[in-house]
Structure formats: structure tokens, C-alpha cells
TORKOL-4160 file (C-alpha; in steps of 0.2 Angstrom, whole numbers, padded with zeros to 4 digits, m for minus):
68
<pt num="1" X="m0666" Y="0911" Z="m0325"/>
<pt num="2" X="m0648" Y="0916" Z="m0329"/>
<pt num="3" X="m0641" Y="0901" Z="m0321"/>
<pt num="4" X="m0653" Y="0890" Z="m0331"/>
<pt num="5" X="m0647" Y="0898" Z="m0347"/>
<pt num="6" X="m0629" Y="0896" Z="m0342"/>
<pt num="7" X="m0632" Y="0877" Z="m0341"/>
<pt num="8" X="m0637" Y="0876" Z="m0359"/>
<pt num="9" X="m0627" Y="0889" Z="m0367"/>
<pt num="10" X="m0610" Y="0883" Z="m0365"/>
<pt num="11" X="m0602" Y="0889" Z="m0381"/>
<pt num="12" X="m0607" Y="0907" Z="m0379"/>
<pt num="13" X="m0613" Y="0909" Z="m0397"/>
<pt num="14" X="m0630" Y="0917" Z="m0392"/>
<pt num="15" X="m0639" Y="0902" Z="m0398"/>
<pt num="16" X="m0645" Y="0885" Z="m0392"/>
<pt num="17" X="m0642" Y="0871" Z="m0404"/>
<pt num="18" X="m0654" Y="0856" Z="m0405"/>
<pt num="19" X="m0645" Y="0846" Z="m0391"/>
<pt num="20" X="m0646" Y="0861" Z="m0379"/>
<pt num="21" X="m0664" Y="0864" Z="m0383"/>
<pt num="22" X="m0669" Y="0846" Z="m0380"/>
<pt num="23" X="m0659" Y="0846" Z="m0364"/>
<pt num="24" X="m0667" Y="0862" Z="m0358"/>
<pt num="25" X="m0685" Y="0856" Z="m0362"/>
<pt num="26" X="m0682" Y="0839" Z="m0353"/>
<pt num="27" X="m0674" Y="0847" Z="m0338"/>
<pt num="28" X="m0689" Y="0859" Z="m0337"/>
<pt num="29" X="m0701" Y="0845" Z="m0336"/>
<pt num="30" X="m0706" Y="0844" Z="m0354"/>
<pt num="31" X="m0699" Y="0827" Z="m0360"/>
<pt num="32" X="m0695" Y="0826" Z="m0379"/>
<pt num="33" X="m0685" Y="0816" Z="m0390"/>
<pt num="34" X="m0671" Y="0822" Z="m0402"/>
<pt num="35" X="m0683" Y="0819" Z="m0417"/>
<pt num="36" X="m0697" Y="0829" Z="m0408"/>
<pt num="37" X="m0685" Y="0843" Z="m0404"/>
<pt num="38" X="m0679" Y="0844" Z="m0422"/>
<pt num="39" X="m0697" Y="0844" Z="m0428"/>
<pt num="40" X="m0702" Y="0858" Z="m0417"/>
<pt num="41" X="m0687" Y="0868" Z="m0422"/>
<pt num="42" X="m0692" Y="0865" Z="m0440"/>
<pt num="43" X="m0709" Y="0872" Z="m0438"/>
<pt num="44" X="m0704" Y="0887" Z="m0428"/>
<pt num="45" X="m0699" Y="0904" Z="m0436"/>
<pt num="46" X="m0682" Y="0908" Z="m0429"/>
<pt num="47" X="m0667" Y="0919" Z="m0431"/>
<pt num="48" X="m0656" Y="0905" Z="m0436"/>
<pt num="49" X="m0661" Y="0889" Z="m0446"/>
<pt num="50" X="m0652" Y="0876" Z="m0435"/>
<pt num="51" X="m0652" Y="0885" Z="m0418"/>
<pt num="52" X="m0663" Y="0896" Z="m0407"/>
<pt num="53" X="m0660" Y="0911" Z="m0396"/>
<pt num="54" X="m0663" Y="0910" Z="m0378"/>
<pt num="55" X="m0677" Y="0923" Z="m0379"/>
<pt num="56" X="m0685" Y="0913" Z="m0393"/>
<pt num="57" X="m0684" Y="0897" Z="m0383"/>
<pt num="58" X="m0692" Y="0905" Z="m0368"/>
<pt num="59" X="m0707" Y="0911" Z="m0379"/>
<pt num="60" X="m0709" Y="0894" Z="m0388"/>
<pt num="61" X="m0707" Y="0885" Z="m0372"/>
<pt num="62" X="m0721" Y="0895" Z="m0364"/>
<pt num="63" X="m0732" Y="0893" Z="m0379"/>
<pt num="64" X="m0729" Y="0874" Z="m0379"/>
<pt num="65" X="m0733" Y="0872" Z="m0361"/>
<pt num="66" X="m0750" Y="0881" Z="m0363"/>
<pt num="67" X="m0755" Y="0870" Z="m0377"/>
<pt num="68" X="m0753" Y="0854" Z="m0368"/>
């Protein structure tokens, strides 16, 4: 999982931005568009308004996978 995070967390900020979140979703087999990613992020309660922590991403990804 650490290598997976490294691929999407290049700037070392502690957060994934919209493009990093979208790429992580797509590479994990859940294909979404940029618009869908921004829509998901706007609906989720997060620590940052424009980004998401890795821990938040993992929880949200699992929830999304169980929905569909």
C-alpha cells in the first residue's frame, strides 16, 4: 500500500489533490472522470476543501466500492 501511495502523493504535502485522487481511483479499477471526482470530493467531508488525506481516500474508496 505504501508504494501505491507514493505513486499518487508526489509532492509530499500529506494530501492528494483532485488529479491524484482521480488517477488513484482509475488505477484501482474504479474509472471516473475529472468531473465525477470533483463531485465526489465536494460531497465528502474532508480535512481540506480541495484535497483529501490518504487515510480519507482509503475509507471513501472502500465505501464507494461497496456501494456499486
